[in-house]
N, C-alpha and C positions, 0 to 999 in steps of 0.2 A: 255496803258491808261485804267483805269477802266471804265466800262459802266454798265448800268442797263439791266436786262433781258428784252427781247422783249415778252410782254404778250398779250396785246390788244391795240386798238387805244387810249382808254382813259388813260390807264396807261402810254403808250409811250409818249403821248402828255404832260401830267402833270409832269412827272418825267424825268428829263434829268440830267445826272451826272454833278456836278459842277455848276448847275444853279438853280435858285429859280423861281417858278411860283406862281401866285396868284389865289385864288378862293374865293367864298363867301358862308357863311353858311345861310341856310334858317331856320327861317323866315327872310326876308329882310326888317326889320322894327325895330323901337324903341318900346320895350315893357318893359322898365325899371321899370315901376310902377305896373306891373302885371306879374303873372307867365304864363298868357295865351295871345298869340298874336292874332291879328285880322285876319291875313292872307289876308287883303285887298290888291288888286292890285298885288298879288304875281306873277301871270302869266306875267303881263306886265314887272315886275321887273326882272323876270327870263330871259325873252327875251331881255331886255335891257342889262343885264349882259353878255349874249352871244354876242350880237352885239358889245359891247365895247371891247371885247377881253379877258375877264377873262377865265381861263382855266378849272375851275370846279365849280360845285354846290354841296353842301353837305347837306344831310338830316339826321335826327337823329331818333333813335329807342326809343320811350317813350311809352311803352304799357299802363301804368297807370298814371293818374294825381296824383302825390304825393305832397300835399301842402308844406310839410317841405322841399322838394327838390327845389321848387321855380322856376321851368321851365318846361313847358309842351311841349317844342320843337315846331315843325311845325304842331302839332295836327294830321295830316293825317298819316295813315299807310305808312311806308317808301316805301315799294315795290309798293303798289297801286299808291302812289303819283309819284314815279319815272316812272311807266308805263305811267301815264298821261303826264309827262314832256318829255318822249321820243318823243311823237307825236307833241310836241310844240317847240322842239329844233332840231338842226341838227348836231352840231359838239362838243358842250361843253361836257366835261366829267361829269358823274353823279355818285356821291359817297355817301356812307353811313358812318356816323361817330357817332356812330357805332352800328351794330346789336349786341344785347346782346345774344350771342349764347345759353346760358343755358335756356333762356326763350322761345326758339323755337325748334321744331324738325328740325334736320339738313336736312331732305328731303325737308321740306317746304322752308328753306333758300336756298338750292342749286337749287331747281326748280325755285323759284322766281328770284334768282340772274341770272341764266342762261337765263331765259326768257327776263329779262331786257337787258342783254348783247346781246342776239340775235336781239331783236327788235331795239336796238340802234346801231347796227353794231359795237359792241365791245367797247362801251363808259363807261361801268360800272367799278367802283372801289369799292370793298367790304371791308369797315372797319369793324372789329369785335372786341368784348370785352367780358369780363366775367360779366359785369354789376356791378352797385354800389349803388342800391337803395334796402336796405334789405327788405322793406315791400312788394316788388313785388313778391318775391320768395314764401313765404307761401300762397299768394293769388293765386298762380298757382300750389300749392302742391309740391313745390320744396324746397330743403334745401339750404339756403344761403351758408352754410359752404361747400357744395359740388360743388359750382360753378366753382372752379378751375379745378377739375377733369372733370366736364361736359363740360367746355369750350374746353379742350384738346381733348376729345372724339368727340365732335361736329366738331371741326376744321378738325380732321383727317377723319371723316366720309364724310364731304363735299369734301375734297380732293379726297377721294376714289371714290366718285360718278362721277367723270369725266371719269372713266374707263367704259367700256361696261360690263354690268352684273357683278358688283363687288361682291366679297365675303367680308362681313363686320361682325365683332364681336364687340358688344358694350354692356357695362353694363347698360347704361342709355337709349339708344335709339333703342334697338332691333337689330336683326341680319338679314342678307341676305345671301343666300347660292349660289349666282350666277345664280339663275333662274328667277330673275326679274331685271328690269332696271329702271332708272329715266331719263327722257328726258325733255327738250333738254339739250345738252351739251354746254359748253362755246364756243365762237367764236374762241378762241385760245386753247392752250393746257391745260389751267386752268383758273379759275376766279382769278384775282389778289386780294389777301387777305392781308390787312394791320392790324397788331395787335395794339390795343390801350393800352397805358401804359404797364404794365407787364401782365395784365389779369391773375393774380395768377400763372404765370409761371416764370421760370428763363429767364433772358435776353438771355442766350445762346440758350435755346430752341426756343425762339422767333426769334433769328437771323438765326437759322438753318431752321425753318419751315415757317415763315411769309415771305411775299413779300415786306414788308416795315414796318416801325414803326411810329405810330402816338403817340406823347407824348405831354404833356401839356406845356404851357409856363413856363420857368424857367429864372433865371438870366443868363446873357450871359455866365458867366464862368461855371455855372452848365450845361447849354445846350451844350456848347462846349465839356465838359467832357463826357456827355452822348452820344453825337454823335460819339466821338472818340472811346468810349467803344463799341458802336453798330457796327461801321465799322470794328473794330478789330475782333470782334466775327464773323461777316459775312465773313471776309477774311479767317478765319480759316476753313470754311466749303464750300465756294463757290468761283468760278473763277470770278464771276461778283459781283458788289456791290449791295446794296439795299437802297432805298430812306428813308429819314427821313422827316416827316412833323409835323406841329403843328398848332393849332388855334391861333388867336390873336383878342381880343376885341379892337375895336377902337372907339373913339369919335372924329371924324375929325373936327378940328377947321377951321374956314374960313381964319384965319391968317396963311399963309403958314409957317411962322417962329415961330409959337406958340410952346414953349418948352414943352416936354412931362411931363404930370402929371399922376401918377398911378391911374388906375381904376381896377376893377376886371379882372384879367387875361389879362391886356393890358394897354392902355394909352389914355388919351385925348391929342391930338397931332396935330401939323400942318404938311402939306404934305412934307415940306423939311426935317423935323426931322424923319418923318415916312420913307421916302426914305432912309435916312442914316441908320436907325435902320434895315430895311429890307436888306440893303447891308451887314451889319455886320452879319446878320443871314445867308445870302448866302455864305459869305466868310468862315463861320465856318461849312458849310455843310448842312444847311437846304434846302430842295428841293421844298417844297411847304408850303405856309401859307394860311390857310382858315380864311378869315376876317369875324368877327362877328359884326354886327351893332346893337345889342340889346340895347346898352347904347348910341348910336349915337344921338346927339341932333340936328344936322344939317339935313335938308331935305334929304330923302333917295335918290331921283333922283339926287339932287345936289351933294351929297356925291359921288355917283357912277361916275358921270361925272367928278368931280374933281380928283378922283383917276385915272380915265382913261386918263386924260390929264396930270397929274403931277407925277404919280407914275408908272402906268402900263407900259409906254414905256421903262422903264429900265429893265423890266422883260418880261415874256410871249413871248419871241421872238421865 
């Protein structure tokens, strides 16, 4: 029987082979009419999500407010915010979805990630990406066209920093000759790093090097094909499997039997049909769904409690 690699407590809790778990994307509020959330009551909602039994919280990396992009994320710096949440939670996994590696020096990412991982007793899951907002790159003196090469170098650099006094040669980020080190190290043998989309790489490279794949919502047939392709490539290079996860925007209806209506990257949907849909995802090999409530019109606390009552018991076991 295939299993996933044992990496840290967050990864091991969220990703179990053949099963689906549920998490929530921050901001935990409706901000459909604005690109900027209020972040009101965010801590109370974070703590409610943990109490109700969701497996993970996900924060995003949005360095600049780009009006044309239409979403400022959770506003706060992802690592600073996660550091705050470490002290306000006890067991829920803390994930990034995702750090745009070319926009940061890998030493800063590795040190911040390992710090969160240590302070949380291994609850960090590091989603990484090449980034997709072209205007951010020239603002930081970086070529948008080189983001694929920079992503690969940064990814490998972060991996190498788990070693003691590593020797690193990098075109974009500088070199080390084994005479300096970066601390702390991860709680496990590495920081779990999930690659978002393709990140300008081949799926084969991602399957060989990433610890999992974050991809976007697709039709059931498309997603089933993508997962099968992913697992086949993983099987060619590893004895263990690697997880697949996706986000899903939901607007939960009070009527449990409300049939799904399409919204951006998700559905307006009743809990019965949401449960059916998530079961279909689980059966095709999706291991985690990060629910996004940006377009949710029902009260946030009411939505979370309805999910915990009518959907969560079938997952997160």
